[in-house]
N, CA, C and O atoms as a CHARMM CRD file, in Angstrom:
* protein
*
  220
    1    1 UNK  N     93.97700  12.01700 122.02300 PROA 1      0.00000
    2    1 UNK  CA    94.99100  11.23700 121.32800 PROA 1      0.00000
    3    1 UNK  C     95.38900  12.01600 120.07600 PROA 1      0.00000
    4    1 UNK  O     94.54300  12.35100 119.24700 PROA 1      0.00000
    5    2 UNK  N     96.67700  12.29700 119.95000 PROA 2      0.00000
    6    2 UNK  CA    97.07400  13.05400 118.79900 PROA 2      0.00000
    7    2 UNK  C     98.51300  12.82600 118.38900 PROA 2      0.00000
    8    2 UNK  O     98.84800  12.91300 117.20700 PROA 2      0.00000
    9    3 UNK  N     99.36100  12.53700 119.35400 PROA 3      0.00000
   10    3 UNK  CA   100.75400  12.27900 119.02100 PROA 3      0.00000
   11    3 UNK  C    100.88300  10.94400 118.30800 PROA 3      0.00000
   12    3 UNK  O    100.17100   9.98500 118.60800 PROA 3      0.00000
   13    4 UNK  N    101.80000  10.90400 117.36800 PROA 4      0.00000
   14    4 UNK  CA   102.00300   9.68300 116.58900 PROA 4      0.00000
   15    4 UNK  C    102.30900   8.51200 117.51800 PROA 4      0.00000
   16    4 UNK  O    101.78300   7.41500 117.32700 PROA 4      0.00000
   17    5 UNK  N    103.14700   8.73600 118.51300 PROA 5      0.00000
   18    5 UNK  CA   103.52100   7.65200 119.41800 PROA 5      0.00000
   19    5 UNK  C    102.31400   7.13200 120.19900 PROA 5      0.00000
   20    5 UNK  O    102.18600   5.92800 120.41800 PROA 5      0.00000
   21    6 UNK  N    101.43800   8.03300 120.61400 PROA 6      0.00000
   22    6 UNK  CA   100.23300   7.63300 121.34500 PROA 6      0.00000
   23    6 UNK  C     99.32900   6.77600 120.46400 PROA 6      0.00000
   24    6 UNK  O     98.77500   5.77100 120.91000 PROA 6      0.00000
   25    7 UNK  N     99.19100   7.18500 119.22200 PROA 7      0.00000
   26    7 UNK  CA    98.34700   6.45100 118.27900 PROA 7      0.00000
   27    7 UNK  C     98.96400   5.08700 117.98000 PROA 7      0.00000
   28    7 UNK  O     98.25500   4.08300 117.90900 PROA 7      0.00000
   29    8 UNK  N    100.27100   5.05300 117.80900 PROA 8      0.00000
   30    8 UNK  CA   100.94400   3.78200 117.56200 PROA 8      0.00000
   31    8 UNK  C    100.77100   2.83400 118.74400 PROA 8      0.00000
   32    8 UNK  O    100.56900   1.63400 118.55700 PROA 8      0.00000
   33    9 UNK  N    100.85100   3.37100 119.96000 PROA 9      0.00000
   34    9 UNK  CA   100.64100   2.54800 121.16700 PROA 9      0.00000
   35    9 UNK  C     99.22200   1.99700 121.20900 PROA 9      0.00000
   36    9 UNK  O     99.01000   0.84000 121.57200 PROA 9      0.00000
   37   10 UNK  N     98.25600   2.82400 120.84000 PROA 10     0.00000
   38   10 UNK  CA    96.85400   2.38100 120.82400 PROA 10     0.00000
   39   10 UNK  C     96.64700   1.29100 119.77600 PROA 10     0.00000
   40   10 UNK  O     95.93900   0.31400 120.02500 PROA 10     0.00000
   41   11 UNK  N     97.26200   1.45500 118.60500 PROA 11     0.00000
   42   11 UNK  CA    97.16100   0.44000 117.55100 PROA 11     0.00000
   43   11 UNK  C     97.72700  -0.88200 118.05400 PROA 11     0.00000
   44   11 UNK  O     97.11600  -1.93400 117.87000 PROA 11     0.00000
   45   12 UNK  N     98.88100  -0.82800 118.68000 PROA 12     0.00000
   46   12 UNK  CA    99.50800  -2.03800 119.20700 PROA 12     0.00000
   47   12 UNK  C     98.62800  -2.69600 120.25900 PROA 12     0.00000
   48   12 UNK  O     98.47200  -3.91700 120.26500 PROA 12     0.00000
   49   13 UNK  N     98.05400  -1.89700 121.14300 PROA 13     0.00000
   50   13 UNK  CA    97.19600  -2.44400 122.19600 PROA 13     0.00000
   51   13 UNK  C     95.94400  -3.10500 121.61500 PROA 13     0.00000
   52   13 UNK  O     95.54400  -4.17900 122.06600 PROA 13     0.00000
   53   14 UNK  N     95.33200  -2.47700 120.62900 PROA 14     0.00000
   54   14 UNK  CA    94.12700  -3.04600 120.01500 PROA 14     0.00000
   55   14 UNK  C     94.43800  -4.32300 119.25000 PROA 14     0.00000
   56   14 UNK  O     93.66800  -5.28300 119.29300 PROA 14     0.00000
   57   15 UNK  N     95.56800  -4.33400 118.55100 PROA 15     0.00000
   58   15 UNK  CA    95.96200  -5.54500 117.83100 PROA 15     0.00000
   59   15 UNK  C     96.22400  -6.68400 118.80600 PROA 15     0.00000
   60   15 UNK  O     95.88900  -7.83600 118.53000 PROA 15     0.00000
   61   16 UNK  N     96.82300  -6.35900 119.94800 PROA 16     0.00000
   62   16 UNK  CA    97.07500  -7.37400 120.97400 PROA 16     0.00000
   63   16 UNK  C     95.75900  -7.90700 121.53400 PROA 16     0.00000
   64   16 UNK  O     95.61000  -9.11300 121.73400 PROA 16     0.00000
   65   17 UNK  N     94.80300  -7.00600 121.78600 PROA 17     0.00000
   66   17 UNK  CA    93.48200  -7.42500 122.28400 PROA 17     0.00000
   67   17 UNK  C     92.81100  -8.37300 121.30100 PROA 17     0.00000
   68   17 UNK  O     92.25300  -9.39700 121.69400 PROA 17     0.00000
   69   18 UNK  N     92.86900  -8.02500 120.03000 PROA 18     0.00000
   70   18 UNK  CA    92.26900  -8.87300 119.00200 PROA 18     0.00000
   71   18 UNK  C     92.93600 -10.24000 118.96500 PROA 18     0.00000
   72   18 UNK  O     92.26400 -11.27100 118.91900 PROA 18     0.00000
   73   19 UNK  N     94.25100 -10.23600 118.98500 PROA 19     0.00000
   74   19 UNK  CA    95.00100 -11.48200 118.94800 PROA 19     0.00000
   75   19 UNK  C     94.66600 -12.35800 120.15700 PROA 19     0.00000
   76   19 UNK  O     94.44200 -13.56000 120.01300 PROA 19     0.00000
   77   20 UNK  N     94.63100 -11.75900 121.34200 PROA 20     0.00000
   78   20 UNK  CA    94.31600 -12.51000 122.55100 PROA 20     0.00000
   79   20 UNK  C     92.89800 -13.06300 122.49900 PROA 20     0.00000
   80   20 UNK  O     92.65200 -14.19900 122.90300 PROA 20     0.00000
   81   21 UNK  N     91.98600 -12.26900 122.01000 PROA 21     0.00000
   82   21 UNK  CA    90.59900 -12.70600 121.91800 PROA 21     0.00000
   83   21 UNK  C     90.45700 -13.88200 120.95700 PROA 21     0.00000
   84   21 UNK  O     89.72100 -14.82900 121.23300 PROA 21     0.00000
   85   22 UNK  N     91.14300 -13.82100 119.85700 PROA 22     0.00000
   86   22 UNK  CA    91.03500 -14.86700 118.84500 PROA 22     0.00000
   87   22 UNK  C     91.73700 -16.16100 119.25600 PROA 22     0.00000
   88   22 UNK  O     91.34300 -17.24300 118.82200 PROA 22     0.00000
   89   23 UNK  N     92.78500 -16.05300 120.09800 PROA 23     0.00000
   90   23 UNK  CA    93.54500 -17.23700 120.46100 PROA 23     0.00000
   91   23 UNK  C     93.26000 -17.73200 121.87800 PROA 23     0.00000
   92   23 UNK  O     93.70400 -18.81500 122.25800 PROA 23     0.00000
   93   24 UNK  N     92.53300 -16.95700 122.64300 PROA 24     0.00000
   94   24 UNK  CA    92.29100 -17.28700 124.05200 PROA 24     0.00000
   95   24 UNK  C     91.23100 -18.37100 124.21200 PROA 24     0.00000
   96   24 UNK  O     91.39800 -19.29200 125.01200 PROA 24     0.00000
   97   25 UNK  N     90.17400 -18.26700 123.47800 PROA 25     0.00000
   98   25 UNK  CA    89.03400 -19.15900 123.66400 PROA 25     0.00000
   99   25 UNK  C     88.68700 -19.89000 122.37400 PROA 25     0.00000
  100   25 UNK  O     88.98100 -19.43400 121.26900 PROA 25     0.00000
  101   26 UNK  N     88.05500 -21.03100 122.55800 PROA 26     0.00000
  102   26 UNK  CA    87.50100 -21.72300 121.40000 PROA 26     0.00000
  103   26 UNK  C     86.25400 -20.99300 120.90400 PROA 26     0.00000
  104   26 UNK  O     85.92600 -21.03600 119.71800 PROA 26     0.00000
  105   27 UNK  N     85.56700 -20.32400 121.82800 PROA 27     0.00000
  106   27 UNK  CA    84.36400 -19.57500 121.48800 PROA 27     0.00000
  107   27 UNK  C     84.75000 -18.11500 121.26500 PROA 27     0.00000
  108   27 UNK  O     85.23700 -17.45100 122.18100 PROA 27     0.00000
  109   28 UNK  N     84.53900 -17.62900 120.08100 PROA 28     0.00000
  110   28 UNK  CA    84.87900 -16.24400 119.75000 PROA 28     0.00000
  111   28 UNK  C     83.60400 -15.41500 119.75300 PROA 28     0.00000
  112   28 UNK  O     82.63500 -15.73100 119.06200 PROA 28     0.00000
  113   29 UNK  N     83.62400 -14.36300 120.53200 PROA 29     0.00000
  114   29 UNK  CA    82.49000 -13.45000 120.57100 PROA 29     0.00000
  115   29 UNK  C     82.56900 -12.50800 119.37200 PROA 29     0.00000
  116   29 UNK  O     83.41900 -11.62000 119.31900 PROA 29     0.00000
  117   30 UNK  N     81.68500 -12.71400 118.43100 PROA 30     0.00000
  118   30 UNK  CA    81.66400 -11.89500 117.21600 PROA 30     0.00000
  119   30 UNK  C     81.49900 -10.41500 117.55500 PROA 30     0.00000
  120   30 UNK  O     82.11800  -9.55500 116.92900 PROA 30     0.00000
  121   31 UNK  N     80.67200 -10.13000 118.53400 PROA 31     0.00000
  122   31 UNK  CA    80.43300  -8.74200 118.92500 PROA 31     0.00000
  123   31 UNK  C     81.72200  -8.08200 119.41000 PROA 31     0.00000
  124   31 UNK  O     82.00700  -6.94100 119.04700 PROA 31     0.00000
  125   32 UNK  N     82.50100  -8.79000 120.22600 PROA 32     0.00000
  126   32 UNK  CA    83.75300  -8.22900 120.72900 PROA 32     0.00000
  127   32 UNK  C     84.76100  -8.02700 119.60200 PROA 32     0.00000
  128   32 UNK  O     85.44800  -7.00600 119.55400 PROA 32     0.00000
  129   33 UNK  N     84.84700  -8.99000 118.70500 PROA 33     0.00000
  130   33 UNK  CA    85.77500  -8.88200 117.57700 PROA 33     0.00000
  131   33 UNK  C     85.41100  -7.68200 116.71200 PROA 33     0.00000
  132   33 UNK  O     86.28800  -6.91600 116.31300 PROA 33     0.00000
  133   34 UNK  N     84.14800  -7.51800 116.42700 PROA 34     0.00000
  134   34 UNK  CA    83.68900  -6.38900 115.60200 PROA 34     0.00000
  135   34 UNK  C     83.97700  -5.06900 116.30400 PROA 34     0.00000
  136   34 UNK  O     84.43700  -4.12000 115.66900 PROA 34     0.00000
  137   35 UNK  N     83.71100  -4.99700 117.60700 PROA 35     0.00000
  138   35 UNK  CA    83.93100  -3.76200 118.36300 PROA 35     0.00000
  139   35 UNK  C     85.40600  -3.35900 118.32400 PROA 35     0.00000
  140   35 UNK  O     85.73000  -2.20400 118.04600 PROA 35     0.00000
  141   36 UNK  N     86.29000  -4.30700 118.60200 PROA 36     0.00000
  142   36 UNK  CA    87.71800  -4.00400 118.59800 PROA 36     0.00000
  143   36 UNK  C     88.18500  -3.66900 117.18400 PROA 36     0.00000
  144   36 UNK  O     88.98600  -2.75100 117.00300 PROA 36     0.00000
  145   37 UNK  N     87.70500  -4.38800 116.19200 PROA 37     0.00000
  146   37 UNK  CA    88.08400  -4.13000 114.79800 PROA 37     0.00000
  147   37 UNK  C     87.65700  -2.73300 114.35600 PROA 37     0.00000
  148   37 UNK  O     88.41200  -2.03600 113.67800 PROA 37     0.00000
  149   38 UNK  N     86.46200  -2.32800 114.73400 PROA 38     0.00000
  150   38 UNK  CA    85.98400  -0.98300 114.37800 PROA 38     0.00000
  151   38 UNK  C     86.82800   0.08600 115.05500 PROA 38     0.00000
  152   38 UNK  O     87.16600   1.10000 114.44400 PROA 38     0.00000
  153   39 UNK  N     87.16600  -0.14200 116.31600 PROA 39     0.00000
  154   39 UNK  CA    88.00000   0.82900 117.03100 PROA 39     0.00000
  155   39 UNK  C     89.38900   0.89700 116.38500 PROA 39     0.00000
  156   39 UNK  O     89.95800   1.97700 116.23100 PROA 39     0.00000
  157   40 UNK  N     89.92300  -0.26400 116.01300 PROA 40     0.00000
  158   40 UNK  CA    91.22500  -0.30600 115.34800 PROA 40     0.00000
  159   40 UNK  C     91.16600   0.44300 114.01800 PROA 40     0.00000
  160   40 UNK  O     92.10000   1.17200 113.68600 PROA 40     0.00000
  161   41 UNK  N     90.10300   0.28000 113.26300 PROA 41     0.00000
  162   41 UNK  CA    89.93500   1.00500 111.99300 PROA 41     0.00000
  163   41 UNK  C     89.96200   2.51700 112.21800 PROA 41     0.00000
  164   41 UNK  O     90.59600   3.25300 111.46300 PROA 41     0.00000
  165   42 UNK  N     89.27100   2.97100 113.25800 PROA 42     0.00000
  166   42 UNK  CA    89.22600   4.40100 113.56100 PROA 42     0.00000
  167   42 UNK  C     90.61500   4.93100 113.92900 PROA 42     0.00000
  168   42 UNK  O     91.01900   6.00500 113.48400 PROA 42     0.00000
  169   43 UNK  N     91.33200   4.16600 114.74300 PROA 43     0.00000
  170   43 UNK  CA    92.66100   4.59800 115.17200 PROA 43     0.00000
  171   43 UNK  C     93.63300   4.57600 113.99400 PROA 43     0.00000
  172   43 UNK  O     94.47300   5.46700 113.87000 PROA 43     0.00000
  173   44 UNK  N     93.52800   3.57300 113.13700 PROA 44     0.00000
  174   44 UNK  CA    94.38500   3.52800 111.94400 PROA 44     0.00000
  175   44 UNK  C     94.10300   4.70500 111.01500 PROA 44     0.00000
  176   44 UNK  O     95.02400   5.26400 110.41900 PROA 44     0.00000
  177   45 UNK  N     92.85200   5.07600 110.89500 PROA 45     0.00000
  178   45 UNK  CA    92.48700   6.23500 110.07400 PROA 45     0.00000
  179   45 UNK  C     93.11000   7.50600 110.65800 PROA 45     0.00000
  180   45 UNK  O     93.66800   8.32300 109.92500 PROA 45     0.00000
  181   46 UNK  N     93.01300   7.66600 111.96700 PROA 46     0.00000
  182   46 UNK  CA    93.62700   8.80800 112.63900 PROA 46     0.00000
  183   46 UNK  C     95.13700   8.80700 112.43000 PROA 46     0.00000
  184   46 UNK  O     95.72900   9.85500 112.17300 PROA 46     0.00000
  185   47 UNK  N     95.75500   7.65400 112.53600 PROA 47     0.00000
  186   47 UNK  CA    97.19900   7.51400 112.34300 PROA 47     0.00000
  187   47 UNK  C     97.59700   7.99500 110.94700 PROA 47     0.00000
  188   47 UNK  O     98.56000   8.74600 110.79600 PROA 47     0.00000
  189   48 UNK  N     96.86000   7.56500 109.94000 PROA 48     0.00000
  190   48 UNK  CA    97.18600   7.97000 108.57300 PROA 48     0.00000
  191   48 UNK  C     96.98200   9.47400 108.36600 PROA 48     0.00000
  192   48 UNK  O     97.74300  10.10400 107.63200 PROA 48     0.00000
  193   49 UNK  N     95.97800  10.04400 108.99500 PROA 49     0.00000
  194   49 UNK  CA    95.76500  11.48500 108.89100 PROA 49     0.00000
  195   49 UNK  C     96.93500  12.24800 109.51100 PROA 49     0.00000
  196   49 UNK  O     97.41900  13.23000 108.94800 PROA 49     0.00000
  197   50 UNK  N     97.38300  11.78100 110.68400 PROA 50     0.00000
  198   50 UNK  CA    98.49600  12.43600 111.34700 PROA 50     0.00000
  199   50 UNK  C     99.77000  12.30300 110.51200 PROA 50     0.00000
  200   50 UNK  O    100.49800  13.27900 110.32900 PROA 50     0.00000
  201   51 UNK  N    100.03600  11.10900 110.01200 PROA 51     0.00000
  202   51 UNK  CA   101.23700  10.88500 109.21500 PROA 51     0.00000
  203   51 UNK  C    101.21900  11.72300 107.93800 PROA 51     0.00000
  204   51 UNK  O    102.26700  12.21200 107.51400 PROA 51     0.00000
  205   52 UNK  N    100.05100  11.89800 107.31600 PROA 52     0.00000
  206   52 UNK  CA    99.95400  12.70600 106.10000 PROA 52     0.00000
  207   52 UNK  C    100.22900  14.17800 106.38800 PROA 52     0.00000
  208   52 UNK  O    100.79500  14.87700 105.54800 PROA 52     0.00000
  209   53 UNK  N     99.83200  14.65700 107.57000 PROA 53     0.00000
  210   53 UNK  CA   100.10500  16.05000 107.93400 PROA 53     0.00000
  211   53 UNK  C    101.58700  16.26700 108.16700 PROA 53     0.00000
  212   53 UNK  O    102.11400  17.34000 107.87200 PROA 53     0.00000
  213   54 UNK  N    102.27000  15.24700 108.70000 PROA 54     0.00000
  214   54 UNK  CA   103.70300  15.36100 108.99200 PROA 54     0.00000
  215   54 UNK  C    104.50200  15.37900 107.69300 PROA 54     0.00000
  216   54 UNK  O    105.46100  16.13800 107.55300 PROA 54     0.00000
  217   55 UNK  N    104.10200  14.54700 106.75700 PROA 55     0.00000
  218   55 UNK  CA   104.85500  14.42400 105.49500 PROA 55     0.00000
  219   55 UNK  C    104.41200  15.45100 104.55200 PROA 55     0.00000
  220   55 UNK  O    104.91900  15.52100 103.43200 PROA 55     0.00000
């Protein structure tokens, strides 16, 4: 993963997963939320690194 568009797509997909998880069930799996949130943090960090290199 390296292109800005690829990273943006991954961010969108992870945000959608989080949203679906939080709104799908009355029971929220803390482990799943943490896992997706950590992955989203990593992808956002990569996104900012790529954007800083471009600018």
